[in-house]
N, C-alpha and C positions, 0 to 999 in steps of 0.2 A: 407282381406289378412292375412294369418297366416305364420309367419316365426319362425323357431326354430333355434336360434343362438347358436352355439357351438364352442369350440376350445379345442385342446389337453390340458390336465391337466398341462403339463410342460410349455406350452405357457401361460396359464392363471397364473401360478405361477410366470413366468418371468414378466408378465405385472404387477402383484400385487407388486412384488419386486421394479419395477421401480416407481410405484405410491407411495410406502412407502418411497423410497429414496427422491422423490420430497418433501415429508413432513418431511424429516430429520429422518426417521425411518429406521434403518438397519434391514434387515430380512435375514433369512436363507432359501435359495431356496428349500432345501429338506423338511424343516418343512412346508413351504407354500404348496408344492405339496401334502404332507400328509394331511394337513388341508382341502385343496380343494377337494381331492379325498374322504375324510371322509364326507364332507358336501354333495357332490354329491350322495354318497351312501345313506345317511340319507334322503335327499330330494326325491330320487327315491323310497325309501322303506317305507316311512311313511304311516300310515293307512289313514289319511285324506288328500285328494288332493295330491297324490304323483306326483312328477314331471315326466311328460311324453310328448313325442312329439305327437301333434295332428295328426291324420291320414291324414288330408288334409293340413298339414303345409309343407312349403318348408324349407328344411334344408340348412342352410348356415354355412359352416365350416370356421371360421374366423382365423384359426391358422396362416396362412401365409398372412393375409390381414391387412392393416392399417384401421383406422376408416373411412377415406374418401373412401377407396375401398369398405368397407362394405356398406356404405350409397349408393354409386354408384350401387352396386350389387342389393340392395333392390329396388332402384328407377328404375333400368333397368327391374327387374322382374315385378314390378307394371306396367310399360309401356307396357311390352309384354302382360300382361293379359288384358289391356284395348283395345287392338287391336281386 
């Protein structure tokens, strides 16, 4: 099974900000968005092993999903493929 897990940059920045808060670290949401977008660009455009979705991977956009919902989605897709 191959899954390509993604989420909007703004949602990923929001999640990172919440993680940082739990650690007692205050973060600027705009700066986090810029850093994440820059990292994505670098990862997708590097010469060696650029980040790409595999042709046979199932895309799961987790932007509006909780962690349990993501796990449920993945398990559901695996269950469908087993049939």
